DSSP file (Angstrom, degrees, kcal/mol; ACC not computed):
  #  RESIDUE AA STRUCTURE BP1 BP2  ACC     N-H-->O    O-->H-N    N-H-->O    O-->H-N    TCO  KAPPA ALPHA  PHI   PSI    X-CA   Y-CA   Z-CA
    1    1 A M     >        0   0    0      0, 0.0     4,-2.1     0, 0.0     5,-0.2   0.000 360.0 360.0 360.0 -40.1    7.0   18.7 -165.5
    2    2 A W  H  >  +     0   0    0      1,-0.2     4,-2.3     2,-0.2     5,-0.2   0.903 360.0  52.6 -60.6 -41.2    6.5   15.0 -166.3
    3    3 A C  H  > S+     0   0    0      1,-0.2     4,-2.6     2,-0.2    -1,-0.2   0.900 108.5  50.1 -62.7 -41.2    4.0   14.7 -163.4
    4    4 A L  H  > S+     0   0    0      1,-0.2     4,-2.4     2,-0.2    -1,-0.2   0.892 110.2  50.1 -65.6 -38.5    2.0   17.7 -164.7
    5    5 A E  H  X S+     0   0    0     -4,-2.1     4,-2.0     2,-0.2    -2,-0.2   0.910 111.5  48.9 -64.6 -41.6    1.8   16.2 -168.2
    6    6 A T  H  X S+     0   0    0     -4,-2.3     4,-2.4     2,-0.2    -2,-0.2   0.927 112.0  48.0 -64.3 -44.9    0.7   12.8 -166.8
    7    7 A I  H  X S+     0   0    0     -4,-2.6     4,-2.4     1,-0.2    -2,-0.2   0.904 111.0  50.9 -63.0 -41.0   -2.0   14.5 -164.7
    8    8 A S  H  X S+     0   0    0     -4,-2.4     4,-0.6     1,-0.2    -1,-0.2   0.865 110.7  49.2 -66.7 -33.8   -3.2   16.5 -167.6
    9    9 A K  H >< S+     0   0    0     -4,-2.0     3,-0.6     2,-0.2    -2,-0.2   0.909 111.8  48.5 -68.3 -41.4   -3.4   13.4 -169.7
   10   10 A I  H 3< S+     0   0    0     -4,-2.4    -2,-0.2     1,-0.2    -1,-0.2   0.893 115.3  44.4 -65.2 -39.4   -5.4   11.5 -167.1
   11   11 A N  H 3< S+     0   0    0     -4,-2.4    -1,-0.2    -5,-0.2    -2,-0.2   0.516  89.3 113.3 -84.6  -4.5   -7.8   14.4 -166.6
   12   12 A A  S X< S-     0   0    0     -4,-0.6     3,-1.6    -3,-0.6     2,-0.1  -0.362  79.8 -99.7 -67.5 145.6   -8.2   15.0 -170.3
   13   13 A P  T 3  S+     0   0    0      0, 0.0    -1,-0.1     0, 0.0     3,-0.1  -0.411 108.5  30.4 -64.1 141.0  -11.7   14.2 -171.8
   14   14 A G  T 3  S+     0   0    0      1,-0.3     2,-0.5    -2,-0.1    -2,-0.1   0.388  77.4 144.1  92.2  -3.7  -11.8   10.9 -173.4
   15   15 A Y    <   -     0   0    0     -3,-1.6     2,-0.8    -5,-0.1    -1,-0.3  -0.582  49.1-133.5 -70.9 121.6   -9.2    9.2 -171.2
   16   16 A A        -     0   0    0     -2,-0.5     2,-0.5    -3,-0.1    -1,-0.1  -0.669  21.4-168.3 -84.8 110.2  -10.4    5.7 -170.8
   17   17 A R        -     0   0    0     -2,-0.8     2,-0.3    -7,-0.0    -3,-0.0  -0.846  15.3-139.2 -95.8 130.1  -10.3    4.5 -167.2
   18   18 A S        -     0   0    0     -2,-0.5     3,-0.1     1,-0.0    -2,-0.0  -0.673  14.0-120.6 -92.1 143.7  -10.7    0.9 -166.8
   19   19 A E        -     0   0    0     -2,-0.3     2,-0.1     1,-0.1    -1,-0.0  -0.504  39.6 -94.9 -74.9 147.3  -12.8   -0.5 -164.0
   20   20 A P        -     0   0    0      0, 0.0    -1,-0.1     0, 0.0    34,-0.0  -0.404  44.4-112.0 -63.4 139.4  -11.1   -2.9 -161.6
   21   21 A S    >   -     0   0    0      1,-0.1     3,-1.6    -2,-0.1     4,-0.2  -0.486  10.5-136.8 -71.8 138.3  -11.5   -6.5 -162.5
   22   22 A P  T 3  S+     0   0    0      0, 0.0     3,-0.3     0, 0.0    -1,-0.1   0.699 107.6  53.6 -66.7 -15.2  -13.7   -8.5 -160.2
   23   23 A L  T >  S+     0   0    0      1,-0.2     3,-2.0    31,-0.1     6,-0.2   0.297  73.2 108.7 -98.4   8.7  -11.0  -11.3 -160.6
   24   24 A Q  T <  S+     0   0    0     -3,-1.6    -1,-0.2     1,-0.3    -3,-0.0   0.740  83.3  43.8 -62.5 -22.0   -8.0   -9.1 -159.7
   25   25 A F  T 3  S+     0   0    0     -3,-0.3    -1,-0.3    -4,-0.2    -2,-0.1   0.229  81.0 125.7-106.9  14.0   -7.6  -10.9 -156.4
   26   26 A H  S <> S-     0   0    0     -3,-2.0     4,-2.8     1,-0.1     5,-0.3  -0.508  70.4-120.9 -68.0 139.9   -8.1  -14.4 -157.7
   27   27 A P  H  > S+     0   0    0      0, 0.0     4,-2.0     0, 0.0    -1,-0.1   0.850 110.9  48.6 -55.2 -38.1   -5.0  -16.6 -156.7
   28   28 A R  H  > S+     0   0    0      2,-0.2     4,-1.9     1,-0.2     5,-0.1   0.898 112.6  47.5 -71.0 -38.2   -4.1  -17.4 -160.3
   29   29 A V  H  > S+     0   0    0     -3,-0.2     4,-2.4    -6,-0.2    -1,-0.2   0.919 112.3  50.1 -66.9 -43.2   -4.3  -13.8 -161.5
   30   30 A L  H  X S+     0   0    0     -4,-2.8     4,-2.5     1,-0.2    -2,-0.2   0.888 108.4  53.3 -61.6 -38.6   -2.2  -12.7 -158.5
   31   31 A A  H  X S+     0   0    0     -4,-2.0     4,-2.1    -5,-0.3    -1,-0.2   0.902 110.0  47.0 -63.9 -40.7    0.4  -15.3 -159.3
   32   32 A V  H  X S+     0   0    0     -4,-1.9     4,-2.4     2,-0.2    -2,-0.2   0.905 111.6  51.1 -67.9 -40.3    0.7  -14.1 -162.9
   33   33 A R  H  X S+     0   0    0     -4,-2.4     4,-2.4     1,-0.2    -2,-0.2   0.907 110.3  49.1 -63.3 -40.8    0.9  -10.4 -161.6
   34   34 A R  H  X S+     0   0    0     -4,-2.5     4,-1.8     2,-0.2    -1,-0.2   0.902 110.4  51.7 -63.4 -39.9    3.7  -11.4 -159.2
   35   35 A F  H  X S+     0   0    0     -4,-2.1     4,-0.6     2,-0.2    -2,-0.2   0.925 110.6  47.4 -61.4 -45.4    5.5  -13.2 -162.0
   36   36 A V  H >X S+     0   0    0     -4,-2.4     3,-0.9     1,-0.2     4,-0.5   0.906 110.4  52.4 -63.8 -41.7    5.3  -10.2 -164.2
   37   37 A K  H 3< S+     0   0    0     -4,-2.4     3,-0.4     1,-0.2    -1,-0.2   0.853 111.8  46.5 -63.4 -33.7    6.6   -7.9 -161.5
   38   38 A A  H 3< S+     0   0    0     -4,-1.8    -1,-0.2     1,-0.2    -2,-0.2   0.523  90.2  86.9 -85.8  -5.9    9.6  -10.2 -160.8
   39   39 A M  H << S-     0   0    0     -3,-0.9    -1,-0.2    -4,-0.6    -2,-0.1   0.855  81.1-142.4 -66.7 -35.8   10.5  -10.5 -164.5
   40   40 A G     <  +     0   0    0     -4,-0.5    -3,-0.1    -3,-0.4    -2,-0.1   0.891  44.3 151.1  74.4  39.1   12.7   -7.4 -164.7
   41   41 A V        -     0   0    0     -5,-0.4    -1,-0.2     1,-0.2     5,-0.1  -0.542  55.2 -72.0 -96.8 165.8   11.6   -6.4 -168.2
   42   42 A P     >  -     0   0    0      0, 0.0     4,-2.3     0, 0.0     3,-0.3  -0.190  48.3-110.8 -56.8 152.6   11.4   -2.9 -169.7
   43   43 A Y  H  > S+     0   0    0      1,-0.2     4,-2.6     2,-0.2     5,-0.2   0.868 114.0  53.7 -55.4 -45.3    8.6   -0.7 -168.3
   44   44 A E  H  > S+     0   0    0      1,-0.2     4,-2.0     2,-0.2    -1,-0.2   0.911 111.3  45.3 -61.1 -43.3    6.6   -0.6 -171.5
   45   45 A Y  H  > S+     0   0    0     -3,-0.3     4,-2.5     2,-0.2    -1,-0.2   0.897 111.5  52.9 -67.7 -39.8    6.5   -4.4 -171.8
   46   46 A E  H  X S+     0   0    0     -4,-2.3     4,-2.5     1,-0.2    -2,-0.2   0.917 109.8  48.7 -61.0 -43.0    5.6   -4.8 -168.1
   47   47 A M  H  X S+     0   0    0     -4,-2.6     4,-2.3     2,-0.2    -1,-0.2   0.882 110.5  50.8 -65.6 -37.4    2.7   -2.3 -168.6
   48   48 A R  H  X S+     0   0    0     -4,-2.0     4,-2.2    -5,-0.2    -1,-0.2   0.899 110.1  50.1 -65.6 -39.6    1.5   -4.2 -171.6
   49   49 A L  H  X S+     0   0    0     -4,-2.5     4,-2.4     2,-0.2    -2,-0.2   0.924 111.3  48.4 -63.0 -44.2    1.6   -7.5 -169.7
   50   50 A K  H  X S+     0   0    0     -4,-2.5     4,-2.2     1,-0.2    -2,-0.2   0.886 110.4  51.6 -64.4 -38.3   -0.3   -6.0 -166.8
   51   51 A R  H  X S+     0   0    0     -4,-2.3     4,-2.6     1,-0.2    -1,-0.2   0.900 110.2  49.4 -64.0 -39.9   -2.9   -4.6 -169.2
   52   52 A S  H  X S+     0   0    0     -4,-2.2     4,-3.0     2,-0.2    -2,-0.2   0.888 108.0  53.5 -66.7 -38.5   -3.3   -8.1 -170.8
   53   53 A I  H  < S+     0   0    0     -4,-2.4     4,-0.3     2,-0.2    -2,-0.2   0.930 112.6  44.6 -61.0 -43.7   -3.7   -9.6 -167.3
   54   54 A H  H >< S+     0   0    0     -4,-2.2     3,-0.7     1,-0.2     4,-0.2   0.924 116.7  45.8 -64.4 -44.3   -6.5   -7.2 -166.6
   55   55 A R  H 3< S+     0   0    0     -4,-2.6     3,-0.3     1,-0.2    -2,-0.2   0.868 123.4  32.7 -68.3 -37.9   -8.1   -7.7 -170.0
   56   56 A Y  T 3X S+     0   0    0     -4,-3.0     4,-2.1     1,-0.2     3,-0.4   0.065  78.0 119.3-110.8  24.2   -7.9  -11.5 -170.0
   57   57 A A  H <> S+     0   0    0     -3,-0.7     4,-2.2    -4,-0.3     5,-0.2   0.877  75.9  54.5 -58.4 -39.5   -8.3  -12.2 -166.3
   58   58 A D  H  > S+     0   0    0     -3,-0.3     4,-1.7    -4,-0.2    -1,-0.2   0.869 109.9  46.9 -64.5 -34.8  -11.5  -14.2 -167.0
   59   59 A Q  H  > S+     0   0    0     -3,-0.4     4,-1.2     2,-0.2    -1,-0.2   0.831 108.6  54.9 -76.0 -31.7   -9.6  -16.4 -169.4
   60   60 A I  H  < S+     0   0    0     -4,-2.1     3,-0.3     1,-0.2    -2,-0.2   0.933 111.8  44.6 -62.7 -44.6   -6.7  -16.9 -167.0
   61   61 A V  H  < S+     0   0    0     -4,-2.2    -2,-0.2     1,-0.2    -1,-0.2   0.867 114.6  47.8 -68.5 -36.9   -9.0  -18.2 -164.4
   62   62 A S  H  < S+     0   0    0     -4,-1.7    -1,-0.2    -5,-0.2    -2,-0.2   0.617  87.3 106.1 -84.2 -11.5  -11.0  -20.4 -166.7
   63   63 A R  S  < S-     0   0    0     -4,-1.2     2,-0.1    -3,-0.3    11,-0.1  -0.377  76.9-113.7 -65.0 143.5   -7.9  -22.1 -168.3
   64   64 A P        -     0   0    0      0, 0.0     2,-0.6     0, 0.0    -1,-0.1  -0.458  31.6-107.7 -71.5 153.1   -7.2  -25.6 -167.2
   65   65 A L        -     0   0    0     -2,-0.1     2,-0.3     8,-0.0     8,-0.1  -0.736  40.3-158.7 -82.7 121.6   -4.0  -26.2 -165.2
   66   66 A Y        -     0   0    0     -2,-0.6     8,-0.1     6,-0.3    -3,-0.0  -0.708  17.0-118.0-100.1 150.6   -1.5  -27.9 -167.4
   67   67 A R    >>  -     0   0    0     -2,-0.3     3,-1.7     1,-0.1     4,-1.3  -0.462  42.2-100.0 -73.0 159.9    1.5  -30.0 -166.4
   68   68 A P  T 34 S+     0   0    0      0, 0.0    -1,-0.1     0, 0.0     5,-0.1   0.828 123.6  43.4 -54.4 -34.3    4.8  -28.5 -167.6
   69   69 A E  T 34 S+     0   0    0      1,-0.1     3,-0.1     3,-0.0    -3,-0.0   0.524 108.4  60.9 -90.2  -3.9    5.0  -30.9 -170.6
   70   70 A E  T <4 S-     0   0    0     -3,-1.7     2,-0.3     1,-0.3    -1,-0.1   0.836 113.0 -38.8 -93.7 -35.6    1.3  -30.6 -171.6
   71   71 A G  S  < S-     0   0    0     -4,-1.3    -1,-0.3     0, 0.0     2,-0.1  -0.963  78.3 -44.1-172.9-176.5    0.9  -27.0 -172.5
   72   72 A W        -     0   0    0     -2,-0.3    -6,-0.3    -3,-0.1     2,-0.1  -0.376  50.1-128.5 -69.5 143.1    1.7  -23.3 -171.7
   73   73 A S     >  -     0   0    0     -5,-0.1     4,-2.6     1,-0.1     5,-0.2  -0.332  34.4 -98.8 -76.1 171.4    1.6  -22.1 -168.1
   74   74 A D  H  > S+     0   0    0      1,-0.2     4,-2.3     2,-0.2     5,-0.2   0.882 125.8  52.7 -59.7 -37.8   -0.4  -19.0 -167.3
   75   75 A E  H  > S+     0   0    0      2,-0.2     4,-1.6     1,-0.2    -1,-0.2   0.917 111.0  44.8 -66.5 -43.3    2.7  -17.0 -167.4
   76   76 A E  H  > S+     0   0    0      1,-0.2     4,-2.2     2,-0.2    -2,-0.2   0.902 112.9  52.3 -66.4 -40.2    3.7  -18.2 -170.9
   77   77 A A  H  X S+     0   0    0     -4,-2.6     4,-2.5     1,-0.2     5,-0.2   0.910 108.3  49.2 -64.0 -43.0    0.2  -17.8 -172.2
   78   78 A I  H  X S+     0   0    0     -4,-2.3     4,-2.2     1,-0.2    -1,-0.2   0.861 110.9  51.2 -68.6 -33.0   -0.1  -14.1 -171.0
   79   79 A Q  H  X S+     0   0    0     -4,-1.6     4,-2.5    -5,-0.2    -1,-0.2   0.921 111.2  47.4 -66.9 -42.6    3.3  -13.4 -172.7
   80   80 A Q  H  X S+     0   0    0     -4,-2.2     4,-2.1     2,-0.2    -2,-0.2   0.911 113.8  47.2 -65.0 -42.1    2.1  -14.9 -176.0
   81   81 A V  H  X S+     0   0    0     -4,-2.5     4,-2.6     2,-0.2    -1,-0.2   0.912 112.4  50.2 -65.4 -41.9   -1.2  -13.1 -175.9
   82   82 A T  H  X S+     0   0    0     -4,-2.2     4,-2.6     1,-0.2    -2,-0.2   0.923 111.3  47.5 -63.6 -44.9    0.5   -9.8 -175.0
   83   83 A L  H  X S+     0   0    0     -4,-2.5     4,-2.4     1,-0.2    -1,-0.2   0.880 111.9  51.3 -64.8 -36.8    3.1  -10.1 -177.9
   84   84 A G  H  X S+     0   0    0     -4,-2.1     4,-2.3     2,-0.2    -2,-0.2   0.919 111.6  46.3 -64.5 -44.1    0.3  -11.0 -180.3
   85   85 A D  H  X S+     0   0    0     -4,-2.6     4,-2.4     2,-0.2    -2,-0.2   0.907 113.0  50.2 -63.2 -42.0   -1.7   -7.9 -179.3
   86   86 A W  H  X S+     0   0    0     -4,-2.6     4,-2.4     2,-0.2    -2,-0.2   0.906 110.1  50.3 -63.6 -42.4    1.4   -5.8 -179.5
   87   87 A N  H  X S+     0   0    0     -4,-2.4     4,-2.6     2,-0.2    -2,-0.2   0.921 110.8  48.8 -61.5 -45.6    2.1   -7.1 -183.0
   88   88 A E  H  X S+     0   0    0     -4,-2.3     4,-2.4     1,-0.2    -2,-0.2   0.897 110.8  51.2 -62.1 -40.2   -1.5   -6.4 -184.2
   89   89 A E  H  X S+     0   0    0     -4,-2.4     4,-2.4     2,-0.2    -2,-0.2   0.921 111.2  47.2 -62.9 -44.2   -1.3   -2.9 -182.8
   90   90 A C  H  X S+     0   0    0     -4,-2.4     4,-2.4     2,-0.2    -2,-0.2   0.909 112.8  48.8 -65.1 -41.9    2.0   -2.2 -184.6
   91   91 A L  H  X S+     0   0    0     -4,-2.6     4,-2.6     2,-0.2     5,-0.2   0.897 110.5  51.3 -64.5 -39.6    0.7   -3.7 -187.9
   92   92 A H  H  X S+     0   0    0     -4,-2.4     4,-2.1     2,-0.2    -2,-0.2   0.929 111.4  47.2 -62.6 -45.1   -2.5   -1.6 -187.5
   93   93 A K  H  X S+     0   0    0     -4,-2.4     4,-1.9     2,-0.2    -2,-0.2   0.914 112.4  50.9 -61.2 -42.9   -0.4    1.6 -187.0
   94   94 A L  H  X S+     0   0    0     -4,-2.4     4,-1.5     1,-0.2    -2,-0.2   0.928 113.1  43.6 -61.4 -47.2    1.8    0.7 -189.9
   95   95 A F  H  X S+     0   0    0     -4,-2.6     4,-1.1     1,-0.2    -1,-0.2   0.804 111.9  52.3 -74.0 -28.5   -1.1    0.2 -192.3
   96   96 A T  H  < S+     0   0    0     -4,-2.1    -1,-0.2    -5,-0.2    -2,-0.2   0.831 109.5  50.9 -73.5 -30.7   -3.0    3.2 -191.2
   97   97 A E  H  < S+     0   0    0     -4,-1.9    -2,-0.2    -5,-0.2    -1,-0.2   0.840 109.0  52.0 -71.3 -32.0    0.1    5.4 -191.8
   98   98 A L  H  <        0   0    0     -4,-1.5    -1,-0.2     1,-0.2    -2,-0.2   0.759 360.0 360.0 -76.6 -24.0    0.5    3.9 -195.3
   99   99 A T     <        0   0    0     -4,-1.1    -1,-0.2    -5,-0.1    -2,-0.2   0.460 360.0 360.0 -96.6 360.0   -3.0    4.7 -196.3
């Protein structure tokens, strides 16, 4: 039953399919994706991280490489961005429900 529900959601009008990123095979993007896959976090958070990697791939590639003591690594940066997006989404839902 779950598979049929998923297929019907995918085939529903208005389902936004994202185009593959031209940077999806860039070494830095692949490294972040491997890191996320190995994290062992709950499924929802992993999917949000992967969505952020897809959404911000151009920024991952253009970021300077920092030494460990100088700034966030790509992995830390994608986690912070993902948590920030998730927080904004939750706040938006909360405030739309209140109004």
